[in-house]
Every structure is written in C-alpha cells, then in structure tokens.
C-alpha positions as CSV (number, residue, x, y, z in Angstrom):
1,X,-25.8,-16.0,1.6
2,X,-25.5,-16.0,-1.9
3,X,-22.3,-16.3,-3.6
4,X,-20.9,-13.2,-5.0
5,X,-19.6,-12.8,-8.6
6,X,-16.0,-12.1,-8.6
7,X,-14.5,-11.0,-11.8
8,X,-11.0,-11.8,-10.6
9,X,-7.9,-9.7,-11.2
10,X,-4.4,-10.3,-9.4
11,X,-2.9,-7.7,-7.2
12,X,0.0,-6.1,-9.3
13,X,3.7,-6.4,-8.4
14,X,5.3,-3.2,-7.5
15,X,8.6,-4.2,-6.2
16,X,11.4,-7.0,-6.6
17,X,13.3,-8.9,-4.2
18,X,16.8,-8.5,-2.9
19,X,19.4,-11.1,-2.8
20,X,18.2,-14.2,-0.9
21,X,15.0,-15.3,0.7
22,X,12.7,-12.9,2.6
23,X,12.0,-14.4,5.9
24,X,10.0,-11.7,8.0
25,X,9.3,-8.0,7.5
26,X,8.6,-5.2,10.2
27,X,7.7,-1.7,10.2
28,X,8.2,1.2,12.6
29,X,4.9,2.4,14.5
30,X,5.6,6.2,14.3
31,X,5.4,8.4,11.2
32,X,6.9,8.2,8.7
33,X,6.7,4.3,8.4
34,X,9.8,2.5,7.7
35,X,9.6,-1.2,6.5
36,X,12.5,-3.8,6.8
37,X,13.1,-7.0,5.7
38,X,15.1,-10.0,6.8
39,X,16.6,-11.9,3.9
40,X,18.8,-15.0,4.4
41,X,21.5,-16.5,2.0
42,X,23.0,-19.9,2.4
43,X,26.8,-19.7,2.3
44,X,28.5,-21.1,-0.8
45,X,30.6,-23.7,1.2
46,X,27.8,-25.0,3.4
47,X,24.0,-25.3,3.3
48,X,23.9,-25.2,7.2
49,X,25.6,-21.9,7.6
50,X,23.4,-18.8,6.9
51,X,24.0,-15.2,6.3
52,X,21.4,-12.7,7.3
53,X,21.0,-9.4,5.8
54,X,18.8,-6.6,6.6
55,X,17.4,-4.3,3.7
56,X,15.0,-1.4,4.1
57,X,11.9,-1.0,1.6
58,X,11.9,2.4,-0.1
59,X,9.7,4.2,-2.5
60,X,11.4,5.1,-6.0
61,X,10.8,8.8,-7.0
62,X,10.6,7.6,-10.7
63,X,10.1,4.6,-12.8
64,X,9.2,1.1,-12.0
65,X,8.8,-0.6,-9.9
66,X,7.6,1.6,-7.3
67,X,9.2,0.0,-4.3
68,X,13.0,-1.1,-4.2
69,X,14.7,-3.1,-1.2
70,X,17.7,-0.8,-0.5
71,X,20.8,-1.4,1.6
72,X,21.1,0.3,5.1
73,X,23.9,2.9,5.5
74,X,25.2,4.0,9.0
75,X,24.3,7.5,10.1
76,X,27.2,10.0,10.8
77,X,27.4,11.7,14.0
78,X,25.7,14.8,12.1
79,X,22.7,12.6,11.7
80,X,23.0,12.0,7.9
81,X,23.5,8.7,6.0
82,X,27.2,7.8,5.2
83,X,28.1,6.9,1.7
84,X,30.1,4.0,0.4
85,X,33.3,5.6,-1.1
86,X,36.6,5.1,-2.3
87,X,39.5,5.9,-0.1
88,X,42.8,7.3,-1.2
89,X,45.9,5.1,-1.3
90,X,47.8,8.0,0.4
91,X,45.3,7.7,3.3
92,X,46.6,5.9,6.5
93,X,45.2,2.5,7.5
94,X,41.7,2.7,8.4
95,X,40.7,3.2,11.9
96,X,36.9,2.2,12.3
97,X,34.8,5.0,14.1
98,X,32.3,2.5,15.2
99,X,33.8,-0.4,17.2
100,X,37.4,1.0,17.4
101,X,40.0,-1.7,18.4
102,X,37.5,-4.6,18.0
103,X,36.7,-4.2,14.5
104,X,38.9,-6.0,11.9
105,X,39.9,-2.8,10.4
106,X,42.3,-2.1,13.6
107,X,43.1,-5.8,13.9
108,X,44.5,-6.1,10.4
109,X,46.0,-2.6,10.2
110,X,46.0,-2.7,6.5
111,X,44.9,-0.3,3.9
112,X,41.2,-0.6,2.6
113,X,39.9,0.4,-0.8
114,X,36.6,1.4,0.4
115,X,34.9,2.5,3.6
116,X,31.7,4.5,4.9
117,X,32.1,8.2,5.2
118,X,29.9,11.1,5.4
119,X,30.0,13.2,2.2
120,X,27.9,16.2,3.1
121,X,30.2,19.2,2.8
122,X,29.1,20.9,6.0
123,X,29.6,17.9,8.0
124,X,32.2,18.3,10.9
125,X,32.9,14.7,11.4
126,X,33.5,13.8,7.4
127,X,36.9,12.6,8.4
128,X,35.5,9.7,10.3
129,X,35.2,6.3,8.8
130,X,33.5,2.7,9.2
131,X,34.9,-0.4,7.7
132,X,33.1,-3.2,6.1
133,X,33.3,-5.2,8.8
134,X,31.3,-3.0,11.2
135,X,28.9,-2.2,8.5
136,X,28.6,-4.4,5.2
137,X,29.3,-2.9,2.2
138,X,26.3,-2.3,-0.3
139,X,25.0,-5.3,-2.3
140,X,26.3,-3.6,-5.4
141,X,29.5,-2.5,-3.8
142,X,33.1,-3.6,-4.8
143,X,36.1,-4.8,-2.8
144,X,35.8,-8.5,-3.3
145,X,33.8,-11.6,-2.2
146,X,35.2,-11.9,1.3
147,X,32.0,-12.9,3.0
148,X,31.6,-9.3,4.6
149,X,28.4,-8.2,2.8
150,X,26.1,-9.6,5.3
151,X,25.1,-8.4,8.7
152,X,25.1,-11.7,10.9
153,X,24.6,-15.4,10.8
154,X,24.0,-18.7,12.2
155,X,24.4,-22.4,11.6
156,X,21.0,-23.9,10.6
157,X,19.1,-25.2,7.9
158,X,17.4,-21.9,6.7
159,X,14.3,-23.4,5.2
160,X,13.5,-25.4,8.3
161,X,13.7,-22.3,10.7
162,X,10.9,-19.9,11.9
163,X,11.7,-16.2,11.8
164,X,10.2,-13.4,13.8
165,X,11.1,-9.5,13.7
166,X,9.9,-6.8,15.7
167,X,10.6,-3.1,16.1
168,X,11.4,-1.6,19.3
169,X,12.4,1.9,19.7
170,X,15.3,2.4,17.3
171,X,16.4,-1.4,16.8
172,X,15.1,-4.6,15.1
173,X,14.8,-7.5,17.5
174,X,15.4,-10.8,15.2
175,X,14.4,-14.3,16.5
176,X,15.1,-17.6,14.8
177,X,13.8,-20.8,15.7
178,X,15.3,-24.0,14.8
179,X,14.3,-27.8,15.7
180,X,16.8,-27.9,18.6
181,X,16.7,-26.7,22.2
182,X,20.0,-24.8,22.7
183,X,21.9,-24.3,26.0
184,X,22.3,-20.7,25.1
185,X,19.7,-19.4,22.9
186,X,20.2,-16.0,21.5
187,X,18.6,-13.1,19.6
188,X,19.9,-10.4,17.3
189,X,19.4,-6.7,18.2
190,X,19.9,-4.5,15.3
191,X,20.4,-1.0,15.6
192,X,18.9,0.8,12.8
193,X,21.2,4.0,13.2
194,X,24.6,2.6,13.6
195,X,23.6,-0.5,11.3
196,X,25.4,-2.7,13.8
197,X,23.9,-5.8,15.8
198,X,24.3,-7.1,19.2
199,X,23.9,-10.9,20.2
200,X,21.6,-10.9,23.3
201,X,21.2,-14.3,25.2
202,X,17.8,-15.0,26.2
203,X,17.2,-15.6,29.9
204,X,16.9,-18.9,32.0
205,X,18.1,-22.6,31.0
206,X,16.4,-25.3,29.0
207,X,13.6,-26.7,31.0
208,X,13.6,-23.9,33.4
209,X,10.0,-22.3,33.8
210,X,11.7,-19.0,33.8
211,X,13.3,-19.3,30.5
212,X,12.0,-19.4,26.8
213,X,13.8,-21.5,24.1
214,X,12.8,-21.8,20.4
215,X,10.7,-18.7,20.1
216,X,8.0,-19.4,17.6
217,X,6.2,-16.2,17.6
218,X,7.4,-12.4,18.9
219,X,5.3,-9.4,19.1
220,X,6.2,-5.7,20.4
221,X,4.0,-4.5,23.1
222,X,2.8,-0.9,22.3
223,X,4.1,1.8,24.5
224,X,6.5,-0.4,26.4
225,X,9.7,-2.1,26.5
226,X,8.6,-5.6,26.3
227,X,8.0,-8.2,23.7
228,X,5.5,-11.1,23.8
229,X,7.3,-14.4,22.9
230,X,5.7,-17.8,22.4
231,X,8.3,-20.5,22.5
232,X,9.3,-23.7,24.4
233,X,11.0,-24.4,27.8
234,X,12.1,-27.7,26.8
235,X,11.5,-29.8,23.5
236,X,8.0,-30.4,24.1
237,X,6.6,-27.8,26.9
238,X,5.3,-24.6,25.6
239,X,5.6,-21.2,27.2
240,X,4.4,-17.8,26.6
241,X,5.3,-14.5,28.1
242,X,7.0,-10.7,28.2
243,X,10.5,-10.3,27.5
244,X,11.7,-7.2,28.9
245,X,14.3,-5.7,26.4
246,X,16.0,-3.4,28.9
247,X,16.3,-5.9,31.7
248,X,16.5,-8.6,29.6
249,X,14.3,-10.9,31.7
250,X,11.5,-13.2,30.7
251,X,8.2,-13.4,32.4
252,X,6.1,-16.3,31.7
253,X,2.3,-16.8,31.3
254,X,1.6,-20.4,31.8
255,X,-2.2,-20.2,31.4
256,X,-2.2,-18.8,27.9
257,X,0.6,-21.0,26.4
258,X,-1.9,-22.7,23.8
259,X,-3.2,-19.6,21.9
260,X,-1.0,-20.3,18.8
261,X,-1.5,-17.1,17.1
262,X,-1.4,-17.1,13.3
263,X,-1.3,-14.5,10.6
264,X,1.1,-12.2,12.3
265,X,0.2,-9.4,14.5
266,X,-1.0,-5.7,13.9
267,X,-1.4,-2.7,16.0
268,X,-4.1,-0.2,16.9
269,X,-5.4,2.0,19.8
270,X,-2.1,1.6,21.4
271,X,-2.5,-2.4,21.3
272,X,-1.3,-5.5,19.9
273,X,-3.9,-7.4,17.9
274,X,-3.6,-11.0,17.2
275,X,-5.6,-13.8,15.6
276,X,-5.7,-16.9,17.4
277,X,-7.8,-20.2,16.4
278,X,-11.0,-18.9,18.0
279,X,-10.9,-15.3,17.7
280,X,-9.3,-11.8,17.6
281,X,-7.3,-10.9,20.9
282,X,-5.5,-8.0,22.0
283,X,-2.9,-6.9,24.5
284,X,-1.7,-3.4,25.7
285,X,0.9,-2.3,28.2
286,X,-1.6,-2.0,30.9
287,X,-2.8,-5.7,30.8
288,X,-1.0,-8.8,31.7
289,X,-2.7,-11.3,29.5
290,X,-4.4,-11.3,26.1
291,X,-8.1,-10.5,25.8
292,X,-10.5,-11.8,23.2
293,X,-12.4,-9.2,21.7
294,X,-14.3,-10.9,18.9
295,X,-15.2,-14.5,18.0
296,X,-13.9,-15.5,14.6
297,X,-13.9,-19.2,13.3
298,X,-11.9,-18.4,9.9
299,X,-10.4,-21.4,8.6
300,X,-7.2,-21.5,6.4
301,X,-4.4,-19.0,6.5
302,X,-5.0,-15.4,7.5
303,X,-3.2,-12.1,7.7
304,X,-3.9,-9.0,10.0
305,X,-3.1,-5.7,9.1
306,X,-4.1,-2.2,10.7
307,X,-6.9,-0.2,9.1
308,X,-6.6,3.4,7.6
309,X,-8.1,4.8,11.0
310,X,-6.7,3.8,14.5
311,X,-8.4,1.0,16.1
312,X,-9.6,-0.8,12.8
313,X,-8.0,-4.0,11.8
314,X,-8.5,-5.8,8.6
315,X,-8.4,-9.7,8.2
316,X,-7.3,-11.1,4.8
317,X,-8.2,-14.9,4.3
318,X,-9.1,-17.6,1.9
319,X,-12.9,-16.9,2.3
320,X,-15.5,-19.7,1.1
321,X,-16.9,-18.2,-2.1
322,X,-16.8,-20.3,-5.4
323,X,-13.9,-18.1,-6.8
324,X,-11.5,-19.7,-4.1
325,X,-13.0,-23.1,-4.5
326,X,-12.3,-23.1,-8.4
327,X,-8.7,-22.0,-7.7
328,X,-8.2,-24.5,-4.7
329,X,-8.3,-22.1,-2.1
330,X,-5.1,-20.6,-3.0
331,X,-6.4,-16.8,-3.2
332,X,-6.1,-14.3,-0.3
333,X,-8.5,-11.4,-0.3
334,X,-9.9,-9.0,2.4
335,X,-12.7,-10.7,4.5
336,X,-13.4,-8.7,7.6
337,X,-12.8,-5.1,9.1
338,X,-13.3,-4.7,12.7
339,X,-13.2,-1.6,14.9
340,X,-11.8,-1.9,18.3
341,X,-12.6,0.5,20.8
342,X,-11.5,1.1,24.6
343,X,-14.2,2.9,26.5
344,X,-13.2,5.9,29.0
345,X,-12.4,4.4,32.4
346,X,-9.6,3.2,34.4
347,X,-10.1,-0.5,34.3
348,X,-12.3,-0.7,31.2
349,X,-11.7,-3.6,28.5
350,X,-11.4,-3.3,24.7
351,X,-14.5,-4.0,22.9
352,X,-15.2,-4.7,19.1
353,X,-17.6,-2.0,18.3
354,X,-18.4,-3.2,14.6
355,X,-17.7,-6.0,12.0
356,X,-18.0,-5.5,8.4
357,X,-17.9,-8.1,5.5
358,X,-15.4,-7.2,2.9
359,X,-14.4,-8.3,-0.6
360,X,-12.5,-7.4,-3.6
361,X,-12.2,-8.4,-7.1
362,X,-8.4,-8.1,-6.7
363,X,-6.9,-11.2,-5.1
364,X,-3.4,-12.1,-3.8
365,X,-2.1,-15.5,-4.7
366,X,-0.4,-17.6,-2.0
367,X,2.0,-18.9,-4.6
368,X,3.7,-16.7,-7.1
369,X,4.8,-18.0,-10.7
370,X,8.6,-18.5,-9.7
371,X,7.2,-20.8,-7.0
372,X,7.5,-18.4,-4.3
373,X,5.1,-18.4,-1.4
374,X,3.4,-15.7,0.2
375,X,4.7,-14.3,3.5
376,X,2.0,-14.5,6.0
377,X,2.3,-10.6,6.9
378,X,0.9,-7.5,5.6
379,X,1.9,-4.0,6.2
380,X,-0.1,-0.8,5.7
381,X,1.6,1.7,3.5
382,X,0.1,5.1,2.2
383,X,-3.3,4.5,0.6
384,X,-3.2,0.5,0.8
385,X,-1.6,-2.7,1.9
386,X,1.6,-4.4,1.1
387,X,2.1,-8.2,0.6
388,X,5.5,-9.9,0.2
389,X,6.4,-13.2,-1.2
390,X,9.7,-15.3,0.1
391,X,11.3,-14.0,-3.0
392,X,11.2,-10.5,-1.9
393,X,8.7,-9.3,-4.5
394,X,6.2,-6.8,-3.2
395,X,2.5,-6.5,-4.2
396,X,0.2,-3.6,-3.1
397,X,-3.7,-3.9,-2.6
398,X,-5.1,-0.4,-2.7
399,X,-7.8,0.9,-0.5
400,X,-10.2,1.4,-3.4
401,X,-9.7,-2.3,-4.4
402,X,-11.4,-3.2,-1.2
403,X,-15.2,-3.4,-1.3
404,X,-18.3,-3.8,0.4
405,X,-20.9,-6.3,-0.4
406,X,-23.0,-4.0,-2.0
407,X,-20.3,-2.8,-4.1
408,X,-20.2,-6.2,-5.8
409,X,-22.6,-7.2,-8.4
410,X,-24.9,-10.3,-7.5
411,X,-27.2,-12.2,-9.8
412,X,-30.7,-11.4,-9.7
413,X,-33.1,-13.6,-7.7
414,X,-35.6,-15.4,-9.6
415,X,-38.4,-16.4,-7.2
416,X,-40.9,-18.2,-9.6
417,X,-43.1,-19.5,-6.6
418,X,-44.5,-15.9,-6.0
419,X,-46.5,-13.9,-8.4
420,X,-44.5,-12.4,-11.3
421,X,-43.8,-8.6,-10.5
422,X,-44.0,-7.9,-14.1
423,X,-41.9,-5.5,-16.3
424,X,-41.0,-1.9,-16.2
425,X,-41.0,0.5,-19.2
426,X,-38.3,3.2,-19.5
427,X,-39.3,5.9,-21.9
428,X,-36.6,8.6,-22.9
429,X,-37.5,12.4,-23.4
430,X,-35.8,12.5,-26.8
431,X,-38.5,14.1,-28.7
432,X,-40.3,12.7,-31.8
433,X,-43.5,10.9,-32.4
434,X,-42.4,7.4,-30.7
435,X,-39.5,8.0,-28.2
436,X,-37.2,4.9,-27.8
437,X,-38.3,2.6,-24.9
438,X,-36.4,0.0,-22.7
439,X,-37.9,-2.6,-20.7
440,X,-36.6,-4.4,-17.6
441,X,-38.2,-7.0,-15.2
442,X,-38.7,-6.1,-11.5
443,X,-36.6,-9.2,-10.5
444,X,-33.6,-7.5,-11.5
445,X,-34.5,-3.9,-10.5
446,X,-35.7,-5.0,-6.9
447,X,-31.9,-5.4,-5.8
448,X,-31.4,-1.6,-6.1
449,X,-33.2,0.3,-3.4
450,X,-33.9,3.3,-5.8
451,X,-35.8,1.4,-8.4
452,X,-37.5,-0.6,-5.9
453,X,-39.0,2.6,-4.1
454,X,-39.9,4.0,-7.2
455,X,-42.0,1.3,-8.1
456,X,-43.5,0.9,-4.6
457,X,-43.9,4.2,-3.1
458,X,-44.0,6.6,-6.5
459,X,-46.6,7.1,-9.1
460,X,-44.5,5.1,-11.6
461,X,-45.4,1.9,-9.6
462,X,-49.0,2.3,-10.8
463,X,-48.2,2.7,-14.5
464,X,-45.1,0.8,-14.9
465,X,-43.6,3.4,-16.9
466,X,-40.6,5.5,-16.2
467,X,-39.7,8.7,-18.0
468,X,-36.0,9.3,-18.1
469,X,-35.0,12.6,-19.0
470,X,-31.2,13.3,-18.1
471,X,-29.8,9.9,-19.1
472,X,-29.3,8.8,-22.9
473,X,-30.9,5.7,-24.1
474,X,-27.2,4.4,-25.0
475,X,-26.3,4.9,-21.5
476,X,-29.2,3.5,-19.9
477,X,-29.2,0.4,-21.9
478,X,-25.7,-0.2,-20.7
479,X,-26.9,0.3,-17.3
480,X,-29.4,-2.3,-17.5
481,X,-26.9,-4.8,-19.2
482,X,-24.9,-4.5,-16.0
483,X,-27.9,-5.0,-13.9
484,X,-28.7,-8.4,-15.7
485,X,-25.2,-9.7,-16.5
486,X,-22.7,-7.8,-14.2
487,X,-20.6,-6.9,-17.2
488,X,-19.6,-3.9,-19.0
489,X,-18.9,-3.3,-22.8
490,X,-15.4,-3.6,-23.5
491,X,-15.8,-0.9,-26.1
492,X,-17.2,1.9,-24.1
493,X,-14.9,5.2,-24.5
494,X,-14.2,7.8,-21.9
495,X,-17.3,9.9,-22.5
496,X,-19.6,6.9,-22.2
497,X,-17.9,5.6,-19.1
498,X,-18.1,9.1,-17.6
499,X,-21.9,9.3,-18.4
500,X,-22.6,5.8,-17.1
501,X,-20.8,6.6,-13.8
502,X,-23.3,9.7,-13.5
503,X,-26.2,7.6,-13.9
504,X,-24.8,5.0,-11.2
505,X,-24.5,8.0,-8.7
506,X,-27.9,8.9,-9.6
507,X,-29.5,5.6,-9.1
508,X,-27.6,4.6,-6.3
509,X,-26.0,1.5,-8.1
510,X,-22.9,0.9,-5.9
511,X,-21.9,-2.3,-7.9
512,X,-22.0,-0.4,-11.2
513,X,-20.2,2.4,-9.9
514,X,-17.4,0.5,-8.5
515,X,-17.1,-1.4,-11.9
516,X,-17.1,1.9,-14.0
517,X,-14.6,3.5,-11.5
518,X,-12.3,0.6,-12.1
519,X,-12.8,0.9,-15.8
520,X,-11.9,4.5,-16.0
521,X,-8.6,4.1,-13.6
522,X,-7.4,1.4,-16.2
523,X,-8.0,3.9,-19.1
524,X,-6.1,6.5,-17.2
525,X,-3.1,4.6,-17.0
526,X,-0.2,5.4,-19.8
527,X,-1.3,3.9,-22.9
528,X,-2.8,4.7,-26.4
529,X,-6.3,5.4,-24.8
530,X,-5.0,8.0,-22.4
531,X,-2.6,9.5,-25.0
532,X,-5.3,9.7,-27.9
533,X,-8.0,11.1,-25.7
534,X,-9.3,14.6,-26.6
535,X,-9.1,17.4,-24.2
536,X,-12.9,17.7,-24.0
537,X,-13.2,13.8,-23.3
538,X,-10.7,14.2,-20.2
539,X,-12.6,17.2,-19.1
540,X,-15.8,15.1,-18.8
541,X,-14.0,12.4,-16.9
542,X,-12.5,15.1,-14.4
543,X,-15.9,16.9,-14.1
544,X,-17.8,13.6,-13.5
545,X,-15.3,12.5,-11.0
546,X,-15.8,15.9,-9.0
547,X,-19.5,15.9,-9.6
548,X,-20.4,12.2,-8.1
549,X,-18.9,13.4,-4.7
550,X,-17.0,10.8,-2.5
551,X,-17.7,8.1,-5.0
552,X,-15.3,9.7,-7.6
553,X,-12.4,11.0,-5.2
554,X,-10.1,8.4,-6.1
555,X,-10.8,8.8,-10.0
556,X,-10.3,12.9,-9.5
557,X,-6.8,12.0,-8.0
558,X,-5.8,9.4,-10.7
559,X,-7.0,11.8,-13.5
560,X,-4.9,14.6,-12.1
561,X,-2.1,12.1,-11.8
562,X,-2.5,11.2,-15.4
563,X,-2.7,14.9,-16.6
564,X,0.4,16.2,-14.8
565,X,2.5,13.3,-15.9
566,X,1.3,12.1,-19.2
567,X,-0.6,15.3,-20.8
568,X,0.8,18.4,-19.0
569,X,0.0,20.3,-22.2
570,X,-3.8,20.2,-21.5
571,X,-3.1,22.8,-18.7
572,X,-2.8,25.3,-21.4
573,X,-5.3,23.7,-23.7
574,X,-8.6,25.3,-24.3
575,X,-10.4,22.3,-25.5
576,X,-9.7,20.9,-21.7
577,X,-9.8,24.1,-19.8
578,X,-12.8,25.8,-21.2
579,X,-15.4,22.9,-21.0
580,X,-13.9,21.9,-17.4
581,X,-14.3,25.6,-16.2
582,X,-18.0,25.8,-17.7
583,X,-19.1,22.5,-16.4
584,X,-17.1,21.9,-13.0
585,X,-15.1,24.8,-11.7
586,X,-14.3,22.8,-8.6
587,X,-12.9,20.1,-10.9
588,X,-10.6,22.7,-12.6
589,X,-9.7,24.1,-9.1
590,X,-8.8,20.5,-7.9
591,X,-6.4,19.9,-10.9
592,X,-4.8,23.2,-10.8
593,X,-4.4,22.6,-7.0
594,X,-2.5,19.3,-7.7
595,X,-0.2,20.7,-10.2
596,X,0.7,23.5,-7.9
597,X,1.3,21.2,-4.7
598,X,3.6,19.2,-6.9
599,X,5.4,21.8,-8.6
600,X,8.7,23.6,-7.4
601,X,8.4,27.3,-7.6
602,X,11.5,28.7,-9.0
603,X,11.1,32.7,-7.9
604,X,14.2,33.7,-9.9
605,X,12.8,31.9,-13.0
606,X,9.7,33.9,-12.6
607,X,11.3,37.0,-12.1
608,X,13.6,36.6,-15.0
609,X,10.6,35.5,-17.4
610,X,8.7,38.6,-16.3
611,X,11.8,40.7,-17.2
612,X,12.2,39.0,-20.6
613,X,8.4,39.4,-21.1
614,X,7.4,35.6,-21.8
615,X,5.9,34.7,-18.3
616,X,2.7,32.8,-19.8
617,X,1.7,31.9,-23.4
618,X,4.1,32.7,-26.3
619,X,1.2,34.6,-28.1
620,X,0.7,36.9,-25.0
621,X,4.4,37.9,-24.8
622,X,4.9,41.5,-23.9
623,X,5.3,43.6,-27.0
624,X,4.8,47.6,-26.8
625,X,3.7,49.5,-29.9
626,X,7.1,50.8,-30.4
627,X,8.7,47.4,-30.4
628,X,6.2,46.1,-32.9
629,X,6.5,49.3,-35.2
630,X,10.4,49.0,-35.2
631,X,10.7,45.3,-35.4
632,X,9.2,45.2,-39.1
633,X,10.4,46.5,-42.0
634,X,7.2,48.1,-43.2
635,X,4.2,49.5,-41.4
636,X,0.7,49.3,-42.2
637,X,0.3,53.2,-42.6
638,X,3.4,53.3,-44.9
639,X,5.4,55.6,-42.5
640,X,8.4,53.5,-41.9
641,X,11.4,55.8,-42.2
642,X,9.7,59.2,-42.3
643,X,11.9,61.3,-39.9
644,X,10.0,64.6,-40.5
C-alpha cells in the first residue's frame, strides 16, 4: 500500500486542567453524557500521601476554552444542586444533613463560615446544610487550608500506581493499584448525587483463588451490576473475573487471565469492547467470558472509543505511515472503524460486520509541550472525540477531521514500464478565436474515477480533448495543481474556494473536496478574513455548502454559526440575502432556521415593538399619512396651517 501524504496538523486544545494530575476519566452511558475525571495531588507534608478529587467536565456557554473541569456540588432533596454560601454569625452550630452525628460539623460543634445549601427560592429544604467535611469546598472556595478540599486519599507513591474508574448506576467506582498486595484491599464508591464516598473492601484474602488484589484494569459490564476486573491474587498470580457491586463478591475466570487489555474499554450494542494483544474482544451481561470478534495486530499504544452510531468502534493508534516514522511514532490518529453486530437469536455471538481503514490530517501528540503524557482513554462527546493529558488538558478531534483513504491525496503512480497513456487537453468555453487550454497527464487523472471513465468510455477518449463549460479556467488550473501536488494556493479567497469545492464535487475528487472544506472552515473562524468578507462572498460559500449535498453539511453549519455569532448584520443585508435567495433558497432557509432555533422568543417584546410601530427595519416603521403630515413644519402642497 502506498504511503499517504499527511499534511499534519495538531488537534486543538479546548480545555485546561484542574489542580493536580489527571489519572482516569469515565463517562455515564446514558444521555446526556456526563464526563468525570480523577485528579490526584500529593500532600504538602508527604509525597507518599495522596489526595484524590473528582471533577466533572462541562461545556462553557461562552468564551474559550470550550470545556472546563468544575467542582461537584451535592444535590438538595429537591433534586437541584446546592451552592457554597456564607453562613451568618447568628446561625447555630452547623448540623450536617448528610452524615449527621458522624460528620466533623457535629463532632466539633463549632460555628462554620461556609456551608453547602440550596439557594432556590421555592425549595422546601433550603434550611438544610452540608459541611465541608462531608463534601469538600470548591477548589476556589474559602475557609482556610485545612486539608478538606479533596474527596478521599490513600498512602502510596501516586506516580507508581495504576488507576481505573468506571460508572455503575449513580456511582463512580475508583480502583487504585500499587506495587503491594494488601491484606485489606479497598476501592472507593463515589456517589454522584450526594458527592459522598464509601470505602468498599474487596472480597477474599491474599493468595485466595476467590479474591482479587492489585486491580490493574476495570470495566463495567453494560446492563448489569458487575464490573470486570484484572488483577492479582498474590504478588505473581494473575486473575480476572467479575465483581458484583451489590453483593460485593468476586467470581474469577482462570482461563482468561492473560488477555492483557490495553487502550481502555468502550461500549456498543450493550457490550463492553476491549483491545487485547491479538484482537478486539466483546463482553455482554449474557456472556460468561470475552469473545474475540476481530483479529488485529496493531503495534504500539492504542485507544478505543465508541462511534457515532451504536455498535461502531473507532481504534486510534500510531499507524505505520511515514509521518509517524518522522516523528518517532509519537502521534496518534484514527486507524480503524469496526462495526459490531449481534444477529437475531437467543444464543448468537457477536460478529464484526465491517472494518474500514481510517486516517486524519489532524493528529494527537502522545506528549504535550509541558511534558504531560496522553491519557490512554478517549470519550465521545457531541460530534467528536475528547482526549486528555495527565495535566488535565482536553483536546477535541471532530468527526469531520476523520477521513477515509480516498479523501487523502496520494501522489500519482508513474509507471514507465507500460506505454505512455498520453496527455489530455482541457478547453474552456470562454469565447474568442483561441480559447484557453490546459493539459494534464493521464497518469495523474487515472487516480480519479470521473476522468478515468471519461477517457475510457466516453467520446473524449478518442480525441484526448475535453470541453469544460461550467468551470472557469483559473479554477480548473487550481484543480489540476492539487491533482499533481496535493497542495492548495494559500492566496485563494472565499469565492475561489467555493468554486473549487463545486468543481471537486462535480468531478468526484474526494481528496480535493476534503482539503477545500478544511480551508473554508478555517476561513470561517473569527478573524480578519471573516470580518472583511462581503455579503455576496459569504452568500457564495453558504450556497455552495448547500449545493454540494452531504459533502458540505459541516460547512453549512460552520457558516451559519459564523454568521449568527460574528456577522449577524448579514441577516438584514441585501448584499447577502438577495444573491443567496436567488441562487439557493434552501441555503437561506438553513441559515434562518439555525438563527430561529438558537434565538429566544420574547413575545412581550414582539407585541411592544408592534405597538410602537418599529417591528422590523427602521425604514419600514409604521407612519400613517396624518403623522407624516403633522410631524413636519411644511408640507409639499403648502397647506400647512390652513384650518379652513
């Protein structure tokens, strides 16, 4: 297979870390997805004592970064989140509503400056409070460095431990593995509603075949109450099996203790999916062991993530192309997509119905500039995938950045052993005695199905001449330049890029379409190019995005976003509306639909503006003839002030 030409870009950072080191992330399986991160921080007085905190990743409504790690707040009995508030000096000593006599507020019996309390006016429980000992204060909260700003802790070297975190019902189960086999191995069950944790002891004793120590890997089994564990019964003996979160019992699987899953786990079609050293495996609640569904010998680190549709799994890895070799195999990009399917029946097994080779010009570095390594987990969020560094930074790879091989330019295959297929002349219907002409070699054109069939099955193949009627010569020249070199001119403006996208769509050049789409998306980002573009130029971009069908769906949404957020004046500008309505009414409808769906309708404001006669353009304000006559000192017919 020929090496692909990767014009590499790095995935953008869309969020920054909280305090500490990010060790593991997990996501709730139900909509809407909630993403949580486990952060650790060594205590000031000892490097062997570790504080652990749970943060939630949330989307900001405005500004950058897009994502931010936020503190978890307990929920009131009314179901809404509490807030960290100041207590009045006249209030009695705090009696905590969460753990009652077992909390520090009751034991100390002293006045506290801050507490958690529901602030909703209609709440019937806003007199109840939770102390900072039961739920840590926010990371930016006050009340002194008393060590009560974390959720739980343990004694170990944090950098020498392995961490796993899974979501089961409304709780996070946190597993920490160090280099010792403990008499009493514990895990932490963290309740997402009350923001309280419970210490759970793993069953069995060290060396017992019914026990599990040093949990290396944990994975929730969908639609069950069980968690798959890989660990040790002693210092050397490996064990794997299922841990029941209700009965808190462990059932070992001795025959599959050497799978050694890597790259984390993901889910699809009510199955857990994992990558072992010899292929892709699945596990469901109805099965008692892992089942291999696809053979894969992908070397190096890999990451699994669920696809957009249920049952699709995306594999991210190093790959073996030249770009990774040049960078010391330190880049990650999507390499495979696998569709898993379970046929109808009672005892049918899961099958891999398809496997697709993937690629991307946008890559994820394994190490960031601040020496933080990439966490070997990826979570799907919206229309893309989130990646994390140990520093807590968040990177996002969008769906449109993932490409099929035919969407990536490949150098032409020059075969000098066979007969030369010759040149093709393209002439343009621009009038005149000698219309302009361009020539291209068939070695270059043969990699595109449209030109290959044209020169093989159509009449143009006999003459070697093609008449181009609906593409300008300058645009077609750019098309051929890309076919030869895989590059776009950096000086192309919005109209030229829109015309080039239409040409790529006509001639079925998927690689050119992908490159032009990315250039147009960059042009629609906030900047001088977007702000200085005329209404007619942006109308061409929007009309082209709608005209090329599914190829331009992403561009159409990016254009609508750019117009609504940064150029809203275009929605009442004739230089934008008239050409767009003339050339592509569906595109105008799409922009107006996007504006309407994101706008808040204030009915009272609408009625008041109509009452005042200024609902719409200022030039079209309501002004009856008598107002026009009495509002001026003179009238055109000179009858002002004539009462007779």
